[in-house]
C-alpha positions as CSV (number, residue, x, y, z in Angstrom):
1,M,-218.3,40.2,213.7
2,F,-215.7,42.5,215.2
3,R,-218.3,44.9,216.5
4,R,-220.2,42.0,218.1
5,L,-217.1,40.8,219.9
6,T,-216.2,44.3,221.0
7,I,-219.7,44.9,222.4
8,E,-219.6,41.5,224.2
9,R,-216.3,42.4,225.8
10,F,-217.6,45.8,226.9
11,K,-220.7,44.1,228.5
12,E,-218.4,41.6,230.3
13,R,-216.2,44.3,231.7
14,Y,-218.7,47.2,232.4
15,T,-222.2,47.8,233.6
16,T,-224.6,50.7,234.0
17,L,-226.8,51.7,237.0
18,G,-229.9,50.7,235.1
19,L,-228.7,47.1,234.9
20,V,-227.6,47.1,238.5
21,G,-230.9,48.4,239.6
22,R,-232.8,45.8,237.7
23,S,-230.6,43.1,238.9
24,F,-231.2,44.0,242.5
25,G,-234.8,45.2,242.2
26,I,-234.0,48.7,243.3
27,H,-234.1,52.1,241.6
28,N,-231.0,53.1,239.8
29,R,-230.6,56.2,241.9
30,I,-230.6,54.1,245.1
31,A,-228.0,51.8,243.4
32,R,-225.9,54.9,242.6
33,T,-226.0,56.1,246.2
34,V,-225.0,52.7,247.6
35,V,-222.2,52.2,245.1
36,E,-220.7,55.7,245.3
37,E,-221.0,55.9,249.1
38,N,-218.7,52.9,249.2
39,G,-216.1,54.6,247.0
40,V,-216.9,53.2,243.6
41,E,-216.7,55.9,240.9
42,P,-217.7,55.7,237.2
43,V,-214.9,54.8,234.9
44,I,-216.1,57.1,232.1
45,D,-217.0,60.7,232.6
46,P,-220.8,60.7,233.1
47,E,-221.2,64.2,231.7
48,W,-219.5,63.3,228.5
49,L,-221.2,59.9,228.0
50,G,-224.6,60.8,229.4
51,T,-224.7,57.8,231.7
52,R,-222.7,56.3,234.6
53,V,-220.6,53.2,233.6
54,Y,-218.9,51.2,236.3
55,L,-216.5,48.3,236.2
56,R,-218.5,45.1,236.8
57,A,-215.9,43.8,239.2
58,D,-216.4,46.9,241.4
59,I,-220.1,46.4,241.4
60,D,-219.7,42.7,242.3
61,V,-217.7,43.7,245.4
62,Q,-220.7,45.9,246.4
63,S,-223.3,43.1,245.9
64,D,-223.7,42.5,249.6
65,N,-224.5,46.2,250.2
66,L,-226.9,46.2,247.2
67,L,-228.7,43.1,248.4
68,Q,-229.1,44.5,251.9
69,V,-230.8,47.6,250.4
70,S,-233.0,45.5,248.3
71,A,-234.0,43.3,251.3
72,E,-234.8,46.4,253.3
73,K,-237.0,47.7,250.5
74,V,-239.0,44.5,250.4
75,A,-239.2,44.3,254.2
76,A,-240.6,47.9,254.3
77,R,-243.4,47.0,252.0
78,P,-244.8,43.6,253.2
79,E,-248.1,44.2,251.4
80,A,-246.3,44.2,248.1
81,R,-245.3,40.5,248.6
82,T,-248.9,39.3,249.2
83,A,-251.8,39.2,246.8
84,P,-254.7,41.4,247.8
85,E,-257.8,39.6,249.1
86,S,-260.6,39.4,246.6
87,A,-264.3,39.4,247.4
88,P,-266.1,36.1,247.0
89,I,-268.0,35.8,243.7
90,D,-271.5,34.5,243.7
91,A,-272.9,32.2,241.0
92,K,-274.8,34.9,239.2
93,T,-271.7,37.1,238.9
94,A,-269.6,34.1,237.8
95,K,-272.0,33.4,234.9
96,M,-271.7,37.0,233.7
97,T,-267.9,36.8,233.3
């Protein structure tokens, strides 16, 4: 029970770049660039831990910047938002499937 509470408290206070990237639909390296260019540093030594952990509150402050990067990514690839056109299927082909 104690471990579960400790883990939940950790998740409430800290976050990783993988979670940030998934939340905003961007790659974690792009998230890292945005966050660290705006002065947010990892709270635990990344070399020692093997991952970058940030205070959730610091990431929340950067959410507008992350949303802007995410929107730019979507705007740069309009074909990704629409389904590809499919060829019409004739009656003979439809029976085969």
